[in-house]
All heavy atoms as TSV, in Angstrom:
chain	resi	resn	atom	element	x	y	z
A	1	MET	N	N	30.378	0.400	12.962
A	1	MET	CA	C	29.089	-0.286	13.005
A	1	MET	C	C	28.311	0.092	11.816
A	1	MET	O	O	28.231	1.222	11.415
A	1	MET	CB	C	28.396	0.108	14.289
A	1	MET	CG	C	26.968	-0.439	14.378
A	1	MET	SD	S	26.079	0.031	15.858
A	1	MET	CE	C	26.226	-1.484	16.872
A	2	LYS	N	N	27.631	-1.022	11.193
A	2	LYS	CA	C	26.831	-0.749	9.995
A	2	LYS	C	C	25.593	0.012	10.343
A	2	LYS	O	O	24.984	-0.130	11.395
A	2	LYS	CB	C	26.434	-2.096	9.455
A	2	LYS	CG	C	27.396	-2.884	8.669
A	2	LYS	CD	C	26.746	-4.124	8.128
A	2	LYS	CE	C	27.649	-4.853	7.213
A	2	LYS	NZ	N	27.016	-5.955	6.569
A	3	LYS	N	N	25.254	0.938	9.409
A	3	LYS	CA	C	23.903	1.556	9.461
A	3	LYS	C	C	22.873	0.532	9.256
A	3	LYS	O	O	23.052	-0.439	8.577
A	3	LYS	CB	C	23.821	2.671	8.456
A	3	LYS	CG	C	24.811	3.808	8.587
A	3	LYS	CD	C	24.352	4.709	9.771
A	3	LYS	CE	C	25.178	5.995	9.845
A	3	LYS	NZ	N	24.740	6.874	10.877
A	4	SER	N	N	21.679	0.869	9.853
A	4	SER	CA	C	20.540	-0.109	9.793
A	4	SER	C	C	19.325	0.566	8.929
A	4	SER	O	O	19.095	1.701	9.114
A	4	SER	CB	C	20.088	-0.556	11.150
A	4	SER	OG	O	19.679	0.601	11.868
A	5	VAL	N	N	18.715	-0.394	8.169
A	5	VAL	CA	C	17.545	0.046	7.378
A	5	VAL	C	C	16.352	-0.894	7.613
A	5	VAL	O	O	16.528	-2.113	7.556
A	5	VAL	CB	C	17.938	-0.006	5.927
A	5	VAL	CG1	C	16.635	0.480	5.031
A	5	VAL	CG2	C	19.100	0.814	5.524
A	6	LEU	N	N	15.199	-0.365	8.061
A	6	LEU	CA	C	14.043	-1.108	8.195
A	6	LEU	C	C	13.355	-0.959	6.791
A	6	LEU	O	O	13.028	0.221	6.479
A	6	LEU	CB	C	13.153	-0.510	9.300
A	6	LEU	CG	C	11.801	-1.231	9.473
A	6	LEU	CD1	C	11.908	-2.707	9.816
A	6	LEU	CD2	C	11.043	-0.574	10.606
A	7	ILE	N	N	13.100	-2.054	6.132
A	7	ILE	CA	C	12.389	-2.014	4.818
A	7	ILE	C	C	10.979	-2.535	5.137
A	7	ILE	O	O	10.881	-3.658	5.332
A	7	ILE	CB	C	13.117	-2.853	3.809
A	7	ILE	CG1	C	14.561	-2.354	3.625
A	7	ILE	CG2	C	12.365	-2.797	2.456
A	7	ILE	CD1	C	15.345	-3.259	2.800
A	8	ALA	N	N	10.009	-1.635	5.039
A	8	ALA	CA	C	8.651	-1.993	5.289
A	8	ALA	C	C	7.840	-2.065	3.979
A	8	ALA	O	O	7.859	-1.033	3.256
A	8	ALA	CB	C	7.985	-0.992	6.242
A	9	ILE	N	N	7.201	-3.200	3.788
A	9	ILE	CA	C	6.407	-3.284	2.566
A	9	ILE	C	C	4.887	-3.438	2.973
A	9	ILE	O	O	4.549	-4.482	3.641
A	9	ILE	CB	C	6.833	-4.509	1.704
A	9	ILE	CG1	C	8.308	-4.283	1.280
A	9	ILE	CG2	C	5.971	-4.700	0.503
A	9	ILE	CD1	C	8.934	-5.439	0.579
A	10	LEU	N	N	4.058	-2.507	2.649
A	10	LEU	CA	C	2.597	-2.509	2.972
A	10	LEU	C	C	2.072	-3.649	2.154
A	10	LEU	O	O	2.153	-3.627	0.978
A	10	LEU	CB	C	2.056	-1.189	2.711
A	10	LEU	CG	C	2.644	-0.088	3.618
A	10	LEU	CD1	C	2.094	1.248	3.056
A	10	LEU	CD2	C	2.045	-0.243	4.990
A	11	ASN	N	N	1.460	-4.526	2.913
A	11	ASN	CA	C	1.045	-5.859	2.262
A	11	ASN	C	C	-0.379	-6.026	2.607
A	11	ASN	O	O	-0.797	-6.148	3.752
A	11	ASN	CB	C	1.935	-6.991	2.815
A	11	ASN	CG	C	1.475	-8.263	2.252
A	11	ASN	OD1	O	0.880	-8.414	1.297
A	11	ASN	ND2	N	2.029	-9.355	2.952
A	12	GLN	N	N	-1.237	-6.238	1.636
A	12	GLN	CA	C	-2.608	-6.606	1.733
A	12	GLN	C	C	-2.862	-7.974	1.175
A	12	GLN	O	O	-4.020	-8.280	0.779
A	12	GLN	CB	C	-3.524	-5.579	1.202
A	12	GLN	CG	C	-3.475	-4.240	1.936
A	12	GLN	CD	C	-3.930	-4.387	3.320
A	12	GLN	OE1	O	-5.171	-4.521	3.633
A	12	GLN	NE2	N	-3.126	-4.149	4.245
A	13	GLY	N	N	-1.863	-8.784	1.076
A	13	GLY	CA	C	-2.165	-10.175	0.622
A	13	GLY	C	C	-1.356	-10.581	-0.590
A	13	GLY	O	O	-1.317	-11.745	-0.881
A	14	SER	N	N	-0.860	-9.682	-1.331
A	14	SER	CA	C	-0.100	-10.054	-2.633
A	14	SER	C	C	1.161	-9.129	-2.698
A	14	SER	O	O	0.995	-7.950	-2.689
A	14	SER	CB	C	-1.013	-9.986	-3.817
A	14	SER	OG	O	-1.428	-8.768	-4.076
A	15	ILE	N	N	2.261	-9.715	-2.970
A	15	ILE	CA	C	3.478	-9.079	-3.293
A	15	ILE	C	C	3.954	-9.548	-4.627
A	15	ILE	O	O	4.093	-10.751	-4.861
A	15	ILE	CB	C	4.607	-9.388	-2.223
A	15	ILE	CG1	C	4.129	-8.965	-0.823
A	15	ILE	CG2	C	5.851	-8.745	-2.588
A	15	ILE	CD1	C	3.978	-7.470	-0.618
A	16	ASN	N	N	4.218	-8.592	-5.530
A	16	ASN	CA	C	4.780	-8.916	-6.781
A	16	ASN	C	C	6.067	-9.673	-6.639
A	16	ASN	O	O	7.036	-9.157	-5.891
A	16	ASN	CB	C	5.003	-7.563	-7.679
A	16	ASN	CG	C	5.437	-7.851	-9.017
A	16	ASN	OD1	O	6.553	-8.436	-9.193
A	16	ASN	ND2	N	4.646	-7.475	-9.965
A	17	SER	N	N	6.211	-10.867	-7.285
A	17	SER	CA	C	7.455	-11.600	-7.036
A	17	SER	C	C	8.667	-10.888	-7.607
A	17	SER	O	O	9.782	-11.113	-7.090
A	17	SER	CB	C	7.309	-13.000	-7.802
A	17	SER	OG	O	7.006	-12.895	-9.177
A	18	PHE	N	N	8.563	-10.225	-8.727
A	18	PHE	CA	C	9.642	-9.387	-9.195
A	18	PHE	C	C	10.199	-8.397	-8.170
A	18	PHE	O	O	11.312	-8.329	-7.929
A	18	PHE	CB	C	9.235	-8.676	-10.520
A	18	PHE	CG	C	10.257	-7.875	-11.224
A	18	PHE	CD1	C	11.311	-8.487	-11.814
A	18	PHE	CD2	C	10.308	-6.443	-11.032
A	18	PHE	CE1	C	12.393	-7.761	-12.402
A	18	PHE	CE2	C	11.360	-5.711	-11.618
A	18	PHE	CZ	C	12.305	-6.363	-12.289
A	19	LEU	N	N	9.277	-7.761	-7.448
A	19	LEU	CA	C	9.624	-6.817	-6.384
A	19	LEU	C	C	10.290	-7.496	-5.240
A	19	LEU	O	O	11.355	-7.155	-4.825
A	19	LEU	CB	C	8.372	-6.098	-5.903
A	19	LEU	CG	C	8.572	-5.217	-4.701
A	19	LEU	CD1	C	9.545	-4.077	-4.923
A	19	LEU	CD2	C	7.307	-4.708	-4.150
A	20	ALA	N	N	9.744	-8.711	-4.847
A	20	ALA	CA	C	10.380	-9.385	-3.716
A	20	ALA	C	C	11.754	-9.882	-4.073
A	20	ALA	O	O	12.644	-9.790	-3.261
A	20	ALA	CB	C	9.487	-10.593	-3.480
A	21	ASN	N	N	11.914	-10.421	-5.272
A	21	ASN	CA	C	13.257	-10.897	-5.678
A	21	ASN	C	C	14.277	-9.718	-5.772
A	21	ASN	O	O	15.410	-9.957	-5.284
A	21	ASN	CB	C	13.203	-11.607	-7.052
A	21	ASN	CG	C	12.553	-12.930	-6.927
A	21	ASN	OD1	O	12.588	-13.546	-5.928
A	21	ASN	ND2	N	11.995	-13.450	-7.985
A	22	ASN	N	N	13.799	-8.556	-6.256
A	22	ASN	CA	C	14.806	-7.538	-6.340
A	22	ASN	C	C	15.174	-7.009	-4.918
A	22	ASN	O	O	16.418	-6.598	-4.668
A	22	ASN	CB	C	14.218	-6.273	-7.167
A	22	ASN	CG	C	14.340	-6.609	-8.562
A	22	ASN	OD1	O	15.345	-7.070	-9.110
A	22	ASN	ND2	N	13.302	-6.360	-9.423
A	23	ILE	N	N	14.195	-6.973	-4.057
A	23	ILE	CA	C	14.477	-6.467	-2.659
A	23	ILE	C	C	15.491	-7.450	-1.909
A	23	ILE	O	O	16.389	-7.033	-1.273
A	23	ILE	CB	C	13.196	-6.292	-1.840
A	23	ILE	CG1	C	12.477	-5.100	-2.368
A	23	ILE	CG2	C	13.547	-6.176	-0.356
A	23	ILE	CD1	C	11.125	-4.842	-1.873
A	24	TYR	N	N	15.278	-8.761	-2.154
A	24	TYR	CA	C	16.154	-9.673	-1.470
A	24	TYR	C	C	17.564	-9.569	-2.078
A	24	TYR	O	O	18.521	-9.641	-1.327
A	24	TYR	CB	C	15.629	-11.123	-1.635
A	24	TYR	CG	C	14.548	-11.478	-0.628
A	24	TYR	CD1	C	13.225	-11.682	-1.098
A	24	TYR	CD2	C	14.777	-11.487	0.690
A	24	TYR	CE1	C	12.328	-11.967	-0.205
A	24	TYR	CE2	C	13.725	-11.839	1.651
A	24	TYR	CZ	C	12.521	-12.087	1.131
A	24	TYR	OH	O	11.549	-12.370	2.061
A	25	SER	N	N	17.634	-9.378	-3.430
A	25	SER	CA	C	18.877	-9.098	-4.000
A	25	SER	C	C	19.638	-7.906	-3.494
A	25	SER	O	O	20.817	-7.889	-3.169
A	25	SER	CB	C	18.763	-9.043	-5.524
A	25	SER	OG	O	20.002	-8.788	-6.102
A	26	TRP	N	N	18.852	-6.850	-3.303
A	26	TRP	CA	C	19.453	-5.604	-2.876
A	26	TRP	C	C	19.948	-5.732	-1.481
A	26	TRP	O	O	21.026	-5.286	-1.119
A	26	TRP	CB	C	18.315	-4.468	-2.882
A	26	TRP	CG	C	18.790	-3.123	-2.298
A	26	TRP	CD1	C	19.679	-2.272	-3.007
A	26	TRP	CD2	C	18.535	-2.674	-1.090
A	26	TRP	NE1	N	19.820	-1.217	-2.178
A	26	TRP	CE2	C	19.224	-1.435	-0.939
A	26	TRP	CE3	C	17.859	-3.133	0.092
A	26	TRP	CZ2	C	19.171	-0.596	0.193
A	26	TRP	CZ3	C	17.850	-2.245	1.167
A	26	TRP	CH2	C	18.455	-1.040	1.208
A	27	ILE	N	N	19.217	-6.433	-0.644
A	27	ILE	CA	C	19.599	-6.672	0.845
A	27	ILE	C	C	20.820	-7.527	0.828
A	27	ILE	O	O	21.781	-7.210	1.629
A	27	ILE	CB	C	18.429	-7.346	1.654
A	27	ILE	CG1	C	17.300	-6.377	1.871
A	27	ILE	CG2	C	18.943	-7.909	2.971
A	27	ILE	CD1	C	16.078	-6.956	2.433
A	28	PHE	N	N	20.937	-8.524	0.011
A	28	PHE	CA	C	22.133	-9.390	0.037
A	28	PHE	C	C	23.385	-8.676	-0.268
A	28	PHE	O	O	24.448	-8.923	0.244
A	28	PHE	CB	C	21.894	-10.575	-1.067
A	28	PHE	CG	C	23.044	-11.592	-0.972
A	28	PHE	CD1	C	23.164	-12.477	0.124
A	28	PHE	CD2	C	23.883	-11.560	-1.985
A	28	PHE	CE1	C	24.113	-13.387	0.013
A	28	PHE	CE2	C	24.948	-12.507	-2.015
A	28	PHE	CZ	C	25.099	-13.406	-0.866
A	29	ASN	N	N	23.223	-7.654	-1.225
A	29	ASN	CA	C	24.452	-6.960	-1.554
A	29	ASN	C	C	24.575	-5.566	-0.942
A	29	ASN	O	O	25.457	-4.780	-1.302
A	29	ASN	CB	C	24.301	-6.759	-3.102
A	29	ASN	CG	C	24.389	-7.985	-3.918
A	29	ASN	OD1	O	25.340	-8.819	-3.727
A	29	ASN	ND2	N	23.421	-8.299	-4.706
A	30	SER	N	N	23.747	-5.423	0.009
A	30	SER	CA	C	23.750	-3.962	0.702
A	30	SER	C	C	24.858	-3.860	1.782
A	30	SER	O	O	25.185	-4.821	2.500
A	30	SER	CB	C	22.480	-3.800	1.443
A	30	SER	OG	O	22.475	-2.619	2.171
A	31	PRO	N	N	25.485	-2.737	1.847
A	31	PRO	CA	C	26.531	-2.550	2.933
A	31	PRO	C	C	25.732	-2.169	4.372
A	31	PRO	O	O	26.422	-2.009	5.268
A	31	PRO	CB	C	27.263	-1.299	2.512
A	31	PRO	CG	C	26.291	-0.550	1.707
A	31	PRO	CD	C	25.399	-1.618	0.980
A	32	TYR	N	N	24.488	-2.174	4.289
A	32	TYR	CA	C	23.723	-1.883	5.542
A	32	TYR	C	C	23.102	-3.171	6.249
A	32	TYR	O	O	22.922	-4.152	5.521
A	32	TYR	CB	C	22.497	-1.002	5.181
A	32	TYR	CG	C	22.858	0.356	4.533
A	32	TYR	CD1	C	22.807	0.538	3.231
A	32	TYR	CD2	C	23.296	1.420	5.395
A	32	TYR	CE1	C	23.164	1.728	2.612
A	32	TYR	CE2	C	23.595	2.599	4.855
A	32	TYR	CZ	C	23.610	2.761	3.487
A	32	TYR	OH	O	23.910	3.976	2.874
A	33	TYR	N	N	22.812	-3.002	7.416
A	33	TYR	CA	C	22.108	-4.140	8.147
A	33	TYR	C	C	20.670	-3.879	7.799
A	33	TYR	O	O	20.142	-2.825	8.051
A	33	TYR	CB	C	22.328	-4.138	9.653
A	33	TYR	CG	C	21.380	-5.061	10.346
A	33	TYR	CD1	C	21.577	-6.482	10.350
A	33	TYR	CD2	C	20.254	-4.478	11.102
A	33	TYR	CE1	C	20.653	-7.207	10.922
A	33	TYR	CE2	C	19.395	-5.446	11.660
A	33	TYR	CZ	C	19.644	-6.767	11.579
A	33	TYR	OH	O	18.673	-7.569	12.219
A	34	CYS	N	N	19.892	-4.840	7.156
A	34	CYS	CA	C	18.525	-4.589	6.763
A	34	CYS	C	C	17.619	-5.558	7.315
A	34	CYS	O	O	17.974	-6.767	7.576
A	34	CYS	CB	C	18.461	-4.675	5.187
A	34	CYS	SG	S	19.468	-3.571	4.335
A	35	ARG	N	N	16.412	-5.148	7.527
A	35	ARG	CA	C	15.287	-6.090	8.056
A	35	ARG	C	C	14.088	-5.800	7.177
A	35	ARG	O	O	13.750	-4.687	7.031
A	35	ARG	CB	C	15.003	-5.845	9.555
A	35	ARG	CG	C	13.762	-6.668	9.964
A	35	ARG	CD	C	13.575	-6.596	11.431
A	35	ARG	NE	N	12.231	-7.056	11.742
A	35	ARG	CZ	C	11.291	-6.492	12.423
A	35	ARG	NH1	N	11.635	-5.421	13.094
A	35	ARG	NH2	N	10.142	-7.083	12.669
A	36	LEU	N	N	13.502	-6.829	6.724
A	36	LEU	CA	C	12.162	-6.755	6.003
A	36	LEU	C	C	11.032	-6.836	6.927
A	36	LEU	O	O	11.104	-7.715	7.830
A	36	LEU	CB	C	12.072	-7.864	4.918
A	36	LEU	CG	C	12.749	-7.661	3.607
A	36	LEU	CD1	C	12.540	-8.856	2.772
A	36	LEU	CD2	C	12.375	-6.380	2.883
A	37	TYR	N	N	10.143	-6.043	6.705
A	37	TYR	CA	C	8.893	-6.034	7.658
A	37	TYR	C	C	7.690	-5.883	6.772
A	37	TYR	O	O	7.566	-5.025	5.929
A	37	TYR	CB	C	9.063	-4.783	8.517
A	37	TYR	CG	C	7.934	-4.603	9.618
A	37	TYR	CD1	C	7.596	-5.664	10.475
A	37	TYR	CD2	C	7.393	-3.384	9.876
A	37	TYR	CE1	C	6.614	-5.531	11.453
A	37	TYR	CE2	C	6.558	-3.142	10.878
A	37	TYR	CZ	C	6.151	-4.273	11.609
A	37	TYR	OH	O	5.125	-4.171	12.609
A	38	TYR	N	N	6.834	-6.898	6.849
A	38	TYR	CA	C	5.559	-7.018	6.097
A	38	TYR	C	C	4.301	-6.877	6.933
A	38	TYR	O	O	3.574	-7.921	7.127
A	38	TYR	CB	C	5.506	-8.312	5.285
A	38	TYR	CG	C	6.530	-8.538	4.287
A	38	TYR	CD1	C	7.693	-9.284	4.627
A	38	TYR	CD2	C	6.377	-8.067	2.989
A	38	TYR	CE1	C	8.683	-9.536	3.617
A	38	TYR	CE2	C	7.332	-8.344	2.001
A	38	TYR	CZ	C	8.401	-9.020	2.376
A	38	TYR	OH	O	9.326	-9.265	1.374
A	39	PRO	N	N	3.949	-5.743	7.483
A	39	PRO	CA	C	2.669	-5.637	8.188
A	39	PRO	C	C	1.516	-5.837	7.257
A	39	PRO	O	O	1.530	-5.281	6.078
A	39	PRO	CB	C	2.717	-4.223	8.773
A	39	PRO	CG	C	3.558	-3.470	7.917
A	39	PRO	CD	C	4.553	-4.443	7.279
A	40	SER	N	N	0.446	-6.534	7.676
A	40	SER	CA	C	-0.706	-6.908	6.787
A	40	SER	C	C	-2.015	-6.586	7.380
A	40	SER	O	O	-2.947	-7.185	6.979
A	40	SER	CB	C	-0.579	-8.262	6.368
A	40	SER	OG	O	-0.536	-9.154	7.470
A	41	ALA	N	N	-2.027	-5.777	8.462
A	41	ALA	CA	C	-3.423	-5.578	9.167
A	41	ALA	C	C	-4.249	-4.698	8.237
A	41	ALA	O	O	-3.782	-4.016	7.364
A	41	ALA	CB	C	-3.184	-4.916	10.447
A	42	ARG	N	N	-5.515	-4.706	8.471
A	42	ARG	CA	C	-6.506	-3.925	7.784
A	42	ARG	C	C	-7.117	-3.033	8.815
A	42	ARG	O	O	-7.325	-3.300	9.865
A	42	ARG	CB	C	-7.526	-4.747	7.148
A	42	ARG	CG	C	-6.879	-5.545	5.958
A	42	ARG	CD	C	-8.013	-6.310	5.295
A	42	ARG	NE	N	-7.311	-7.242	4.349
A	42	ARG	CZ	C	-7.218	-7.018	3.004
A	42	ARG	NH1	N	-7.570	-5.932	2.537
A	42	ARG	NH2	N	-6.668	-7.942	2.268
A	43	PRO	N	N	-7.380	-1.701	8.482
A	43	PRO	CA	C	-7.116	-1.024	7.197
A	43	PRO	C	C	-5.553	-0.682	7.126
A	43	PRO	O	O	-4.871	-0.724	8.147
A	43	PRO	CB	C	-7.968	0.298	7.321
A	43	PRO	CG	C	-8.004	0.534	8.750
A	43	PRO	CD	C	-8.120	-0.778	9.358
A	44	ILE	N	N	-5.194	-0.358	5.898
A	44	ILE	CA	C	-3.807	-0.172	5.616
A	44	ILE	C	C	-3.219	0.967	6.420
A	44	ILE	O	O	-2.044	1.031	6.759
A	44	ILE	CB	C	-3.604	-0.039	4.128
A	44	ILE	CG1	C	-2.042	-0.374	3.879
A	44	ILE	CG2	C	-4.009	1.298	3.601
A	44	ILE	CD1	C	-1.762	-0.777	2.415
A	45	SER	N	N	-3.954	1.988	6.820
A	45	SER	CA	C	-3.496	3.089	7.616
A	45	SER	C	C	-2.964	2.565	8.983
A	45	SER	O	O	-1.978	3.139	9.512
A	45	SER	CB	C	-4.593	4.147	7.791
A	45	SER	OG	O	-5.707	3.586	8.484
A	46	ASN	N	N	-3.540	1.497	9.409
A	46	ASN	CA	C	-2.921	0.952	10.800
A	46	ASN	C	C	-1.522	0.362	10.515
A	46	ASN	O	O	-0.752	0.526	11.437
A	46	ASN	CB	C	-3.849	-0.236	11.257
A	46	ASN	CG	C	-5.212	0.283	11.757
A	46	ASN	OD1	O	-5.436	1.482	12.008
A	46	ASN	ND2	N	-6.094	-0.634	11.913
A	47	ASN	N	N	-1.238	-0.073	9.339
A	47	ASN	CA	C	0.024	-0.647	9.139
A	47	ASN	C	C	1.128	0.556	9.125
A	47	ASN	O	O	2.220	0.356	9.503
A	47	ASN	CB	C	0.116	-1.349	7.754
A	47	ASN	CG	C	-0.622	-2.601	7.750
A	47	ASN	OD1	O	-0.722	-3.215	8.709
A	47	ASN	ND2	N	-1.276	-2.973	6.596
A	48	ARG	N	N	0.731	1.726	8.517
A	48	ARG	CA	C	1.686	2.773	8.503
A	48	ARG	C	C	2.124	3.175	9.949
A	48	ARG	O	O	3.236	3.440	10.253
A	48	ARG	CB	C	1.096	3.905	7.722
A	48	ARG	CG	C	1.097	3.696	6.272
A	48	ARG	CD	C	0.530	4.852	5.453
A	48	ARG	NE	N	0.485	4.588	4.090
A	48	ARG	CZ	C	-0.684	4.271	3.396
A	48	ARG	NH1	N	-1.824	4.074	4.085
A	48	ARG	NH2	N	-0.633	3.912	2.128
A	49	ALA	N	N	1.057	3.134	10.789
A	49	ALA	CA	C	1.418	3.567	12.224
A	49	ALA	C	C	2.282	2.510	12.857
A	49	ALA	O	O	3.235	2.783	13.578
A	49	ALA	CB	C	-0.022	3.625	13.007
A	50	LYS	N	N	1.942	1.198	12.566
A	50	LYS	CA	C	2.811	0.092	13.202
A	50	LYS	C	C	4.243	0.214	12.653
A	50	LYS	O	O	5.208	-0.071	13.378
A	50	LYS	CB	C	2.230	-1.201	12.798
A	50	LYS	CG	C	0.944	-1.646	13.493
A	50	LYS	CD	C	0.402	-2.858	12.972
A	50	LYS	CE	C	1.293	-4.052	13.326
A	50	LYS	NZ	N	0.556	-5.296	12.947
A	51	ILE	N	N	4.402	0.533	11.348
A	51	ILE	CA	C	5.710	0.682	10.836
A	51	ILE	C	C	6.564	1.814	11.556
A	51	ILE	O	O	7.678	1.615	11.942
A	51	ILE	CB	C	5.715	0.964	9.332
A	51	ILE	CG1	C	5.163	-0.299	8.580
A	51	ILE	CG2	C	7.071	1.410	8.779
A	51	ILE	CD1	C	4.794	-0.004	7.085
A	52	VAL	N	N	5.886	2.937	11.751
A	52	VAL	CA	C	6.640	4.066	12.389
A	52	VAL	C	C	6.873	3.699	13.902
A	52	VAL	O	O	8.061	3.974	14.356
A	52	VAL	CB	C	5.702	5.268	12.365
A	52	VAL	CG1	C	6.354	6.394	13.211
A	52	VAL	CG2	C	5.662	5.804	10.852
A	53	GLN	N	N	6.011	3.019	14.542
A	53	GLN	CA	C	6.283	2.635	15.857
A	53	GLN	C	C	7.407	1.673	15.962
A	53	GLN	O	O	8.386	1.784	16.772
A	53	GLN	CB	C	5.048	2.022	16.511
A	53	GLN	CG	C	3.887	2.995	16.760
A	53	GLN	CD	C	2.640	2.193	17.201
A	53	GLN	OE1	O	2.479	0.922	17.193
A	53	GLN	NE2	N	1.593	3.045	17.593
A	54	GLU	N	N	7.488	0.679	15.000
A	54	GLU	CA	C	8.631	-0.228	15.006
A	54	GLU	C	C	9.920	0.461	14.636
A	54	GLU	O	O	10.943	0.213	15.269
A	54	GLU	CB	C	8.306	-1.335	13.929
A	54	GLU	CG	C	9.457	-2.430	13.793
A	54	GLU	CD	C	9.486	-3.265	14.975
A	54	GLU	OE1	O	8.579	-3.393	15.774
A	54	GLU	OE2	O	10.583	-3.994	15.070
A	55	PHE	N	N	9.914	1.439	13.714
A	55	PHE	CA	C	11.056	2.151	13.388
A	55	PHE	C	C	11.639	2.888	14.685
A	55	PHE	O	O	12.805	2.903	14.969
A	55	PHE	CB	C	10.787	3.117	12.341
A	55	PHE	CG	C	11.848	4.003	11.869
A	55	PHE	CD1	C	12.935	3.593	11.103
A	55	PHE	CD2	C	11.829	5.333	12.333
A	55	PHE	CE1	C	13.925	4.440	10.835
A	55	PHE	CE2	C	12.836	6.201	11.988
A	55	PHE	CZ	C	13.979	5.747	11.129
A	56	LEU	N	N	10.789	3.632	15.420
A	56	LEU	CA	C	11.147	4.388	16.496
A	56	LEU	C	C	11.584	3.458	17.679
A	56	LEU	O	O	12.528	3.772	18.401
A	56	LEU	CB	C	10.069	5.347	16.934
A	56	LEU	CG	C	9.714	6.430	15.892
A	56	LEU	CD1	C	8.485	7.206	16.348
A	56	LEU	CD2	C	10.918	7.331	15.669
A	57	LYS	N	N	10.906	2.388	17.903
A	57	LYS	CA	C	11.138	1.447	19.017
A	57	LYS	C	C	12.540	0.933	18.896
A	57	LYS	O	O	13.252	0.769	19.919
A	57	LYS	CB	C	10.044	0.487	19.166
A	57	LYS	CG	C	10.303	-0.551	20.202
A	57	LYS	CD	C	9.248	-1.624	20.263
A	57	LYS	CE	C	9.535	-2.655	19.194
A	57	LYS	NZ	N	8.676	-3.802	19.257
A	58	GLU	N	N	12.895	0.370	17.747
A	58	GLU	CA	C	14.150	-0.266	17.551
A	58	GLU	C	C	15.233	0.612	17.203
A	58	GLU	O	O	16.418	0.220	16.998
A	58	GLU	CB	C	14.002	-1.357	16.517
A	58	GLU	CG	C	12.997	-2.481	16.831
A	58	GLU	CD	C	13.380	-3.200	18.057
A	58	GLU	OE1	O	14.635	-3.457	18.286
A	58	GLU	OE2	O	12.480	-3.641	18.861
A	59	LYS	N	N	15.039	1.904	17.023
A	59	LYS	CA	C	16.058	2.995	16.716
A	59	LYS	C	C	16.877	2.658	15.452
A	59	LYS	O	O	18.039	2.622	15.386
A	59	LYS	CB	C	16.935	3.085	17.882
A	59	LYS	CG	C	16.255	3.601	19.120
A	59	LYS	CD	C	17.167	3.789	20.259
A	59	LYS	CE	C	16.349	4.282	21.482
A	59	LYS	NZ	N	17.031	4.346	22.751
A	60	TRP	N	N	16.089	2.376	14.329
A	60	TRP	CA	C	16.739	2.189	13.057
A	60	TRP	C	C	17.345	3.477	12.560
A	60	TRP	O	O	16.841	4.532	12.869
A	60	TRP	CB	C	15.816	1.587	12.054
A	60	TRP	CG	C	15.174	0.333	12.365
A	60	TRP	CD1	C	14.147	-0.021	13.203
A	60	TRP	CD2	C	15.778	-0.915	11.988
A	60	TRP	NE1	N	13.923	-1.337	13.300
A	60	TRP	CE2	C	14.997	-1.967	12.641
A	60	TRP	CE3	C	16.767	-1.337	11.253
A	60	TRP	CZ2	C	15.202	-3.309	12.369
A	60	TRP	CZ3	C	16.981	-2.659	10.924
A	60	TRP	CH2	C	16.288	-3.636	11.553
A	61	ASP	N	N	18.310	3.428	11.641
A	61	ASP	CA	C	18.868	4.642	11.100
A	61	ASP	C	C	18.003	5.202	10.031
A	61	ASP	O	O	17.860	6.394	9.752
A	61	ASP	CB	C	20.304	4.329	10.565
A	61	ASP	CG	C	21.310	3.984	11.781
A	61	ASP	OD1	O	21.410	4.808	12.643
A	61	ASP	OD2	O	21.902	2.939	11.691
A	62	TYR	N	N	17.503	4.248	9.228
A	62	TYR	CA	C	16.702	4.640	7.983
A	62	TYR	C	C	15.555	3.858	7.897
A	62	TYR	O	O	15.488	2.675	8.353
A	62	TYR	CB	C	17.518	4.514	6.647
A	62	TYR	CG	C	18.835	5.257	6.651
A	62	TYR	CD1	C	20.060	4.605	6.866
A	62	TYR	CD2	C	18.923	6.665	6.512
A	62	TYR	CE1	C	21.238	5.252	6.920
A	62	TYR	CE2	C	20.083	7.331	6.568
A	62	TYR	CZ	C	21.200	6.654	6.772
A	62	TYR	OH	O	22.411	7.310	6.684
A	63	LEU	N	N	14.455	4.423	7.213
A	63	LEU	CA	C	13.223	3.659	6.936
A	63	LEU	C	C	12.909	3.797	5.539
A	63	LEU	O	O	12.923	4.876	4.933
A	63	LEU	CB	C	12.080	4.310	7.790
A	63	LEU	CG	C	10.648	3.819	7.395
A	63	LEU	CD1	C	10.527	2.321	7.711
A	63	LEU	CD2	C	9.608	4.522	8.178
A	64	LEU	N	N	12.743	2.631	4.854
A	64	LEU	CA	C	12.272	2.538	3.432
A	64	LEU	C	C	10.922	1.949	3.447
A	64	LEU	O	O	10.747	0.698	3.794
A	64	LEU	CB	C	13.274	1.767	2.600
A	64	LEU	CG	C	12.870	1.460	1.170
A	64	LEU	CD1	C	12.676	2.828	0.385
A	64	LEU	CD2	C	13.873	0.584	0.477
A	65	MET	N	N	9.833	2.683	3.167
A	65	MET	CA	C	8.527	2.201	3.200
A	65	MET	C	C	8.143	2.091	1.686
A	65	MET	O	O	8.146	3.022	0.940
A	65	MET	CB	C	7.567	3.140	3.952
A	65	MET	CG	C	6.287	2.550	4.168
A	65	MET	SD	S	5.060	3.668	5.132
A	65	MET	CE	C	6.046	4.148	6.465
A	66	ILE	N	N	7.683	0.843	1.317
A	66	ILE	CA	C	7.258	0.598	-0.053
A	66	ILE	C	C	5.791	0.279	-0.034
A	66	ILE	O	O	5.250	-0.530	0.629
A	66	ILE	CB	C	8.041	-0.506	-0.721
A	66	ILE	CG1	C	9.507	-0.221	-0.658
A	66	ILE	CG2	C	7.510	-0.850	-2.041
A	66	ILE	CD1	C	10.426	-1.340	-1.117
A	67	ASP	N	N	5.038	0.959	-0.946
A	67	ASP	CA	C	3.610	0.910	-0.934
A	67	ASP	C	C	3.202	0.380	-2.384
A	67	ASP	O	O	4.010	0.509	-3.322
A	67	ASP	CB	C	2.904	2.293	-0.772
A	67	ASP	CG	C	1.522	2.164	-0.222
A	67	ASP	OD1	O	0.745	1.064	-0.574
A	67	ASP	OD2	O	0.981	3.065	0.359
A	68	GLY	N	N	2.017	-0.102	-2.521
A	68	GLY	CA	C	1.583	-0.597	-3.829
A	68	GLY	C	C	1.418	0.375	-4.997
A	68	GLY	O	O	1.467	0.052	-6.075
A	69	ASP	N	N	1.286	1.607	-4.576
A	69	ASP	CA	C	1.087	2.642	-5.566
A	69	ASP	C	C	2.306	3.526	-5.667
A	69	ASP	O	O	2.509	4.498	-6.282
A	69	ASP	CB	C	-0.191	3.414	-5.303
A	69	ASP	CG	C	-0.202	4.085	-4.081
A	69	ASP	OD1	O	0.710	3.965	-3.350
A	69	ASP	OD2	O	-1.197	4.856	-3.805
């Protein structure tokens, strides 16, 4: 069974297209089962909590959280 990765990108309305294209390319070529998750609630601290809840609820193997800074 493939390992799973939840890729969460903290989003406040704009995602760099270069970043988005590279992530899609990485997912396409990845040996892992991947899911992209773009929470966009405000304030951003709420998104971090939602990401962790989603990660634990669905029992993902790995979490990759990408932030703007």
